N, C-alpha and C positions, 0 to 999 in steps of 0.2 A: 504494500499499499505505499503512496506517495505521501510526504509530507505535504501537512496544510499549514496556511499561517494564521494563527489565534491572536487577539488582542484582548491581552488580561489586563485587569483592573481592580484594584485594593488599597490596601494601606499596610502600614508595618510599623512598629515600634521604634520609636525613634529618640532615647533619652526618656522623657517624660510624657512627651507628645505621640500621637500618631502622624505619619506623613503618608501622602498618597502617592500612589505610582500607578503607571499604565504603560505596559510593557508588550511588543510585538514577539512573538514566540513561533519558531519554526517547529513542528509536533506531528506526529500521526495522529494523535487523537486529544481530546480534550483532558484526559486524565494525564496524559505525558505530559502535556502543556501544564498542567498544575504542579506536577512534580518537577519539572524544568522551573519554574517559578522559587518553588520553597528550595531549590539547589542553587540558585544563581544569587537569589536575596540573602540567603542564610549564609553562604560563601562569602559574598562581597561586604554584608553588614555586620557579619559573625550572631545572626539572630538565629533562635530555634524556630520549629514551626509553628508552635503555639503564639508567636508574636507577629505571624505573618496572615493578615485576613485578605482572602481573595473575594471579590465582591460579585463578579462576574467574567466569563470566558465568553469570547465572540468570534463567530469564525469570518475571515476576512476573505471575501470572494477574490476572483484572480487578479491580475496586477493590470 
């Protein structure tokens, strides 16, 4: 199955506040897109999964 582009929106804990994010991710399905977000944000900002909230995942149609 070919990879698709997904737009993932949500927020993550940054100090005492939550900071919103919006990222475009390439993944085979929505579940893999959410896992990739957890992996990227957790690695970049040193966060555990419970500090990352995903509000929505939307499939982006062709380019």
